[in-house]
VMD Tcl script that builds the backbone (N, CA, C; Angstrom):
set m [mol new atoms 324]
animate dup $m
set s [atomselect $m all]
$s set {name element resname resid chain x y z} {
  {N N UNK 1 A -11.543 -0.730 206.208}
  {CA C UNK 1 A -10.581 0.281 205.839}
  {C C UNK 1 A -11.265 1.485 205.214}
  {N N UNK 2 A -12.289 1.191 204.390}
  {CA C UNK 2 A -13.003 2.280 203.752}
  {C C UNK 2 A -13.747 3.119 204.783}
  {N N UNK 3 A -14.260 2.476 205.800}
  {CA C UNK 3 A -15.001 3.205 206.826}
  {C C UNK 3 A -14.070 4.116 207.616}
  {N N UNK 4 A -12.868 3.670 207.924}
  {CA C UNK 4 A -11.900 4.485 208.668}
  {C C UNK 4 A -11.470 5.682 207.822}
  {N N UNK 5 A -11.209 5.416 206.553}
  {CA C UNK 5 A -10.808 6.491 205.652}
  {C C UNK 5 A -11.927 7.523 205.492}
  {N N UNK 6 A -13.162 7.062 205.371}
  {CA C UNK 6 A -14.311 7.962 205.239}
  {C C UNK 6 A -14.496 8.767 206.523}
  {N N UNK 7 A -14.285 8.151 207.679}
  {CA C UNK 7 A -14.447 8.848 208.958}
  {C C UNK 7 A -13.368 9.920 209.120}
  {N N UNK 8 A -12.133 9.604 208.759}
  {CA C UNK 8 A -11.061 10.596 208.850}
  {C C UNK 8 A -11.279 11.757 207.884}
  {N N UNK 9 A -11.756 11.454 206.690}
  {CA C UNK 9 A -12.009 12.493 205.702}
  {C C UNK 9 A -13.127 13.420 206.155}
  {N N UNK 10 A -14.210 12.838 206.686}
  {CA C UNK 10 A -15.320 13.668 207.161}
  {C C UNK 10 A -14.898 14.468 208.394}
  {N N UNK 11 A -14.057 13.909 209.238}
  {CA C UNK 11 A -13.575 14.645 210.416}
  {C C UNK 11 A -12.701 15.814 210.008}
  {N N UNK 12 A -11.909 15.624 208.962}
  {CA C UNK 12 A -11.059 16.725 208.514}
  {C C UNK 12 A -11.901 17.869 207.945}
  {N N UNK 13 A -13.009 17.522 207.241}
  {CA C UNK 13 A -13.904 18.562 206.725}
  {C C UNK 13 A -14.618 19.292 207.858}
  {N N UNK 14 A -14.951 18.598 208.903}
  {CA C UNK 14 A -15.658 19.228 210.012}
  {C C UNK 14 A -14.730 20.063 210.896}
  {N N UNK 15 A -13.480 19.640 211.043}
  {CA C UNK 15 A -12.559 20.339 211.942}
  {C C UNK 15 A -11.822 21.504 211.265}
  {N N UNK 16 A -11.783 21.557 209.959}
  {CA C UNK 16 A -11.026 22.619 209.280}
  {C C UNK 16 A -11.592 24.016 209.545}
  {N N UNK 17 A -12.915 24.248 209.593}
  {CA C UNK 17 A -13.382 25.598 209.932}
  {C C UNK 17 A -13.041 26.010 211.361}
  {N N UNK 18 A -13.002 25.059 212.255}
  {CA C UNK 18 A -12.691 25.367 213.653}
  {C C UNK 18 A -11.230 25.794 213.777}
  {N N UNK 19 A -10.349 25.071 213.116}
  {CA C UNK 19 A -8.926 25.395 213.153}
  {C C UNK 19 A -8.679 26.743 212.495}
  {N N UNK 20 A -9.361 27.008 211.389}
  {CA C UNK 20 A -9.192 28.277 210.687}
  {C C UNK 20 A -9.711 29.436 211.520}
  {N N UNK 21 A -10.805 29.239 212.232}
  {CA C UNK 21 A -11.353 30.330 213.045}
  {C C UNK 21 A -10.446 30.625 214.230}
  {N N UNK 22 A -9.801 29.625 214.788}
  {CA C UNK 22 A -8.875 29.867 215.885}
  {C C UNK 22 A -7.626 30.596 215.401}
  {N N UNK 23 A -7.194 30.307 214.188}
  {CA C UNK 23 A -6.012 30.977 213.650}
  {C C UNK 23 A -6.317 32.432 213.356}
  {N N UNK 24 A -7.514 32.716 212.870}
  {CA C UNK 24 A -7.847 34.105 212.561}
  {C C UNK 24 A -8.263 34.875 213.803}
  {N N UNK 25 A -8.595 34.183 214.892}
  {CA C UNK 25 A -8.982 34.872 216.122}
  {C C UNK 25 A -7.799 35.629 216.707}
  {N N UNK 26 A -6.594 35.194 216.415}
  {CA C UNK 26 A -5.418 35.883 216.924}
  {C C UNK 26 A -5.289 37.284 216.335}
  {N N UNK 27 A -5.866 37.511 215.149}
  {CA C UNK 27 A -5.801 38.822 214.540}
  {C C UNK 27 A -6.646 39.839 215.277}
  {N N UNK 28 A -7.714 39.406 215.919}
  {CA C UNK 28 A -8.638 40.319 216.572}
  {C C UNK 28 A -8.282 40.589 218.024}
  {N N UNK 29 A -7.309 39.913 218.550}
  {CA C UNK 29 A -6.932 40.127 219.950}
  {C C UNK 29 A -6.207 41.449 220.144}
  {N N UNK 30 A -5.423 41.833 219.152}
  {CA C UNK 30 A -4.682 43.086 219.224}
  {C C UNK 30 A -5.375 44.119 218.350}
  {N N UNK 31 A -5.561 45.321 218.883}
  {CA C UNK 31 A -6.181 46.348 218.034}
  {C C UNK 31 A -5.235 46.713 216.886}
  {N N UNK 32 A -5.782 47.104 215.769}
  {CA C UNK 32 A -4.922 47.443 214.632}
  {C C UNK 32 A -4.091 48.691 214.923}
  {N N UNK 33 A -2.875 48.674 214.445}
  {CA C UNK 33 A -1.985 49.810 214.646}
  {C C UNK 33 A -2.367 50.910 213.661}
  {N N UNK 34 A -2.505 52.118 214.176}
  {CA C UNK 34 A -2.861 53.252 213.331}
  {C C UNK 34 A -1.587 54.045 213.056}
  {N N UNK 35 A -1.284 54.188 211.782}
  {CA C UNK 35 A -0.103 54.937 211.380}
  {C C UNK 35 A -0.575 56.191 210.676}
  {N N UNK 36 A -0.206 57.322 211.213}
  {CA C UNK 36 A -0.583 58.584 210.592}
  {C C UNK 36 A 0.637 59.169 209.910}
  {N N UNK 37 A 0.444 59.543 208.668}
  {CA C UNK 37 A 1.533 60.079 207.893}
  {C C UNK 37 A 1.079 61.395 207.297}
  {N N UNK 38 A 1.911 62.393 207.427}
  {CA C UNK 38 A 1.590 63.674 206.832}
  {C C UNK 38 A 2.429 63.817 205.575}
  {N N UNK 39 A 1.742 63.872 204.447}
  {CA C UNK 39 A 2.418 63.961 203.164}
  {C C UNK 39 A 2.186 65.351 202.601}
  {N N UNK 40 A 3.271 66.020 202.295}
  {CA C UNK 40 A 3.186 67.346 201.706}
  {C C UNK 40 A 3.682 67.254 200.278}
  {N N UNK 41 A 2.815 67.626 199.362}
  {CA C UNK 41 A 3.163 67.582 197.954}
  {C C UNK 41 A 3.288 69.022 197.473}
  {N N UNK 42 A 4.467 69.349 197.001}
  {CA C UNK 42 A 4.681 70.687 196.480}
  {C C UNK 42 A 4.656 70.616 194.963}
  {N N UNK 43 A 3.758 71.355 194.386}
  {CA C UNK 43 A 3.652 71.373 192.938}
  {C C UNK 43 A 4.236 72.683 192.434}
  {N N UNK 44 A 5.070 72.563 191.457}
  {CA C UNK 44 A 5.658 73.732 190.838}
  {C C UNK 44 A 5.099 73.835 189.422}
  {N N UNK 45 A 4.406 74.894 189.184}
  {CA C UNK 45 A 3.839 75.112 187.866}
  {C C UNK 45 A 4.743 76.090 187.133}
  {N N UNK 46 A 5.283 75.621 186.046}
  {CA C UNK 46 A 6.165 76.466 185.251}
  {C C UNK 46 A 5.355 76.957 184.064}
  {N N UNK 47 A 5.122 78.223 184.037}
  {CA C UNK 47 A 4.376 78.798 182.930}
  {C C UNK 47 A 5.340 79.578 182.064}
  {N N UNK 48 A 5.278 79.347 180.785}
  {CA C UNK 48 A 6.199 80.071 179.923}
  {C C UNK 48 A 5.863 81.558 179.932}
  {N N UNK 49 A 6.876 82.358 180.066}
  {CA C UNK 49 A 6.656 83.794 180.089}
  {C C UNK 49 A 6.983 84.414 178.744}
  {N N UNK 50 A 7.095 83.571 177.731}
  {CA C UNK 50 A 7.394 84.082 176.405}
  {C C UNK 50 A 6.108 84.530 175.735}
  {N N UNK 51 A 6.139 85.740 175.211}
  {CA C UNK 51 A 5.004 86.292 174.472}
  {C C UNK 51 A 5.531 86.969 173.231}
  {N N UNK 52 A 4.696 87.040 172.219}
  {CA C UNK 52 A 5.099 87.743 171.002}
  {C C UNK 52 A 5.316 89.207 171.331}
  {N N UNK 53 A 6.386 89.742 170.799}
  {CA C UNK 53 A 6.707 91.137 171.054}
  {C C UNK 53 A 7.575 91.345 172.281}
  {N N UNK 54 A 7.797 90.279 173.055}
  {CA C UNK 54 A 8.636 90.368 174.243}
  {C C UNK 54 A 10.095 90.507 173.817}
  {N N UNK 55 A 10.807 91.430 174.432}
  {CA C UNK 55 A 12.217 91.625 174.113}
  {C C UNK 55 A 13.050 90.743 175.047}
  {N N UNK 56 A 13.807 89.869 174.453}
  {CA C UNK 56 A 14.630 88.931 175.208}
  {C C UNK 56 A 15.914 89.645 175.623}
  {N N UNK 57 A 16.242 89.539 176.898}
  {CA C UNK 57 A 17.454 90.189 177.402}
  {C C UNK 57 A 18.688 89.404 176.971}
  {N N UNK 58 A 19.828 90.050 177.086}
  {CA C UNK 58 A 21.084 89.399 176.708}
  {C C UNK 58 A 21.381 88.215 177.629}
  {N N UNK 59 A 20.974 88.324 178.871}
  {CA C UNK 59 A 21.192 87.232 179.820}
  {C C UNK 59 A 20.367 86.002 179.406}
  {N N UNK 60 A 19.145 86.224 178.983}
  {CA C UNK 60 A 18.311 85.114 178.514}
  {C C UNK 60 A 18.871 84.519 177.231}
  {N N UNK 61 A 19.376 85.351 176.359}
  {CA C UNK 61 A 19.902 84.866 175.080}
  {C C UNK 61 A 21.107 83.953 175.273}
  {N N UNK 62 A 21.844 84.139 176.358}
  {CA C UNK 62 A 22.996 83.264 176.623}
  {C C UNK 62 A 22.544 81.856 176.967}
  {N N UNK 63 A 21.369 81.726 177.554}
  {CA C UNK 63 A 20.863 80.415 177.944}
  {C C UNK 63 A 20.257 79.650 176.780}
  {N N UNK 64 A 19.903 80.344 175.720}
  {CA C UNK 64 A 19.278 79.698 174.569}
  {C C UNK 64 A 20.318 78.964 173.737}
  {N N UNK 65 A 19.841 77.971 173.023}
  {CA C UNK 65 A 20.710 77.288 172.061}
  {C C UNK 65 A 20.140 77.524 170.660}
  {N N UNK 66 A 21.011 77.843 169.736}
  {CA C UNK 66 A 20.579 78.102 168.369}
  {C C UNK 66 A 20.134 76.799 167.714}
  {N N UNK 67 A 19.098 76.905 166.899}
  {CA C UNK 67 A 18.591 75.749 166.162}
  {C C UNK 67 A 19.002 75.936 164.710}
  {N N UNK 68 A 20.042 75.249 164.306}
  {CA C UNK 68 A 20.519 75.341 162.932}
  {C C UNK 68 A 19.796 74.349 162.025}
  {N N UNK 69 A 19.382 73.212 162.593}
  {CA C UNK 69 A 18.691 72.193 161.803}
  {C C UNK 69 A 17.182 72.283 162.047}
  {N N UNK 70 A 16.598 73.407 161.653}
  {CA C UNK 70 A 15.188 73.675 161.925}
  {C C UNK 70 A 14.271 72.701 161.195}
  {N N UNK 71 A 14.716 72.130 160.095}
  {CA C UNK 71 A 13.879 71.157 159.371}
  {C C UNK 71 A 13.676 69.881 160.201}
  {N N UNK 72 A 14.633 69.573 161.030}
  {CA C UNK 72 A 14.518 68.386 161.887}
  {C C UNK 72 A 13.341 68.528 162.845}
  {N N UNK 73 A 13.086 69.739 163.284}
  {CA C UNK 73 A 11.984 70.011 164.202}
  {C C UNK 73 A 10.728 70.483 163.469}
  {N N UNK 74 A 10.751 70.391 162.144}
  {CA C UNK 74 A 9.625 70.784 161.292}
  {C C UNK 74 A 9.275 72.257 161.477}
  {N N UNK 75 A 10.287 73.076 161.526}
  {CA C UNK 75 A 10.101 74.519 161.619}
  {C C UNK 75 A 10.324 75.136 160.252}
  {N N UNK 76 A 9.650 76.244 160.015}
  {CA C UNK 76 A 9.831 76.959 158.754}
  {C C UNK 76 A 11.203 77.628 158.754}
  {N N UNK 77 A 11.787 77.840 157.588}
  {CA C UNK 77 A 13.082 78.536 157.570}
  {C C UNK 77 A 12.926 79.958 158.083}
  {N N UNK 78 A 13.856 80.414 158.899}
  {CA C UNK 78 A 13.709 81.759 159.463}
  {C C UNK 78 A 13.915 82.820 158.384}
  {N N UNK 79 A 13.140 83.898 158.431}
  {CA C UNK 79 A 13.352 84.981 157.467}
  {C C UNK 79 A 14.698 85.671 157.717}
  {N N UNK 80 A 15.093 86.492 156.785}
  {CA C UNK 80 A 16.369 87.215 156.910}
  {C C UNK 80 A 16.314 88.134 158.137}
  {N N UNK 81 A 17.314 88.047 158.977}
  {CA C UNK 81 A 17.381 88.870 160.185}
  {C C UNK 81 A 16.777 88.211 161.415}
  {N N UNK 82 A 16.318 86.971 161.292}
  {CA C UNK 82 A 15.731 86.222 162.411}
  {C C UNK 82 A 16.457 84.890 162.551}
  {N N UNK 83 A 16.291 84.274 163.719}
  {CA C UNK 83 A 16.875 82.949 163.946}
  {C C UNK 83 A 15.994 82.182 164.921}
  {N N UNK 84 A 16.034 80.871 164.790}
  {CA C UNK 84 A 15.321 80.005 165.719}
  {C C UNK 84 A 16.235 79.693 166.892}
  {N N UNK 85 A 15.699 79.775 168.099}
  {CA C UNK 85 A 16.433 79.383 169.300}
  {C C UNK 85 A 15.548 78.441 170.103}
  {N N UNK 86 A 16.187 77.658 170.916}
  {CA C UNK 86 A 15.453 76.733 171.782}
  {C C UNK 86 A 15.587 77.199 173.217}
  {N N UNK 87 A 14.448 77.474 173.837}
  {CA C UNK 87 A 14.396 77.883 175.240}
  {C C UNK 87 A 13.648 76.794 175.998}
  {N N UNK 88 A 14.362 76.044 176.804}
  {CA C UNK 88 A 13.819 74.872 177.489}
  {C C UNK 88 A 13.259 73.920 176.431}
  {N N UNK 89 A 11.934 73.778 176.352}
  {CA C UNK 89 A 11.343 72.887 175.359}
  {C C UNK 89 A 10.608 73.665 174.274}
  {N N UNK 90 A 10.686 74.970 174.300}
  {CA C UNK 90 A 9.993 75.802 173.328}
  {C C UNK 90 A 10.963 76.311 172.270}
  {N N UNK 91 A 10.418 76.593 171.100}
  {CA C UNK 91 A 11.196 77.177 170.016}
  {C C UNK 91 A 10.726 78.612 169.816}
  {N N UNK 92 A 11.670 79.536 169.786}
  {CA C UNK 92 A 11.357 80.948 169.626}
  {C C UNK 92 A 12.024 81.465 168.362}
  {N N UNK 93 A 11.289 82.254 167.613}
  {CA C UNK 93 A 11.852 82.939 166.454}
  {C C UNK 93 A 12.102 84.379 166.900}
  {N N UNK 94 A 13.375 84.728 167.049}
  {CA C UNK 94 A 13.706 86.060 167.555}
  {C C UNK 94 A 14.513 86.822 166.507}
  {N N UNK 95 A 14.386 88.131 166.606}
  {CA C UNK 95 A 15.186 88.980 165.738}
  {C C UNK 95 A 16.632 88.976 166.193}
  {N N UNK 96 A 17.562 88.940 165.236}
  {CA C UNK 96 A 18.978 88.837 165.577}
  {C C UNK 96 A 19.453 90.106 166.281}
  {N N UNK 97 A 19.111 91.264 165.760}
  {CA C UNK 97 A 19.629 92.512 166.339}
  {C C UNK 97 A 18.762 93.032 167.469}
  {N N UNK 98 A 17.443 92.897 167.355}
  {CA C UNK 98 A 16.558 93.495 168.363}
  {C C UNK 98 A 16.276 92.554 169.527}
  {N N UNK 99 A 16.240 91.240 169.289}
  {CA C UNK 99 A 15.928 90.287 170.347}
  {C C UNK 99 A 14.441 90.203 170.633}
  {N N UNK 100 A 13.596 90.678 169.711}
  {CA C UNK 100 A 12.146 90.648 169.895}
  {C C UNK 100 A 11.614 89.304 169.378}
  {N N UNK 101 A 10.740 88.684 170.156}
  {CA C UNK 101 A 10.156 87.409 169.772}
  {C C UNK 101 A 9.040 87.649 168.769}
  {N N UNK 102 A 9.125 86.975 167.614}
  {CA C UNK 102 A 8.075 87.149 166.607}
  {C C UNK 102 A 7.211 85.897 166.458}
  {N N UNK 103 A 7.682 84.736 166.932}
  {CA C UNK 103 A 6.898 83.520 166.830}
  {C C UNK 103 A 7.316 82.558 167.943}
  {N N UNK 104 A 6.361 81.783 168.447}
  {CA C UNK 104 A 6.622 80.821 169.513}
  {C C UNK 104 A 5.999 79.498 169.104}
  {N N UNK 105 A 6.780 78.432 169.195}
  {CA C UNK 105 A 6.286 77.076 168.958}
  {C C UNK 105 A 6.491 76.312 170.268}
  {N N UNK 106 A 5.380 75.783 170.806}
  {CA C UNK 106 A 5.463 75.041 172.063}
  {C C UNK 106 A 6.251 73.759 171.836}
  {N N UNK 107 A 6.945 73.315 172.873}
  {CA C UNK 107 A 7.775 72.119 172.782}
  {C C UNK 107 A 6.985 70.892 172.460}
  {N N UNK 108 A 7.619 69.982 171.758}
  {CA C UNK 108 A 6.950 68.751 171.334}
  {C C UNK 108 A 7.484 67.591 172.104}
}
mol reanalyze $m
mol bondsrecalc $m
mol representation Tube
mol addrep $m
């Protein structure tokens, strides 16, 4: 019984590479499929156009939101005649009557 078991075990070790090579031979019969894909990536770079001394138009001022809780954003209190506004992710210190930007803090 031991001899039969040993013979079957050794036969399985000898035949396993042959079976595996026949299974993988099917992969090489067909040439690999070539898939060509054209990927177009459009990058939009948004550069802030805010500069000190820039006069903000009335149309732009409508889009801004006033920042009343400036301490929450760790901003200094605005001087008399100025106010903090939020433009997208930036904070601007603008004059109330003139609309001139006197300070810019980049968004956090």
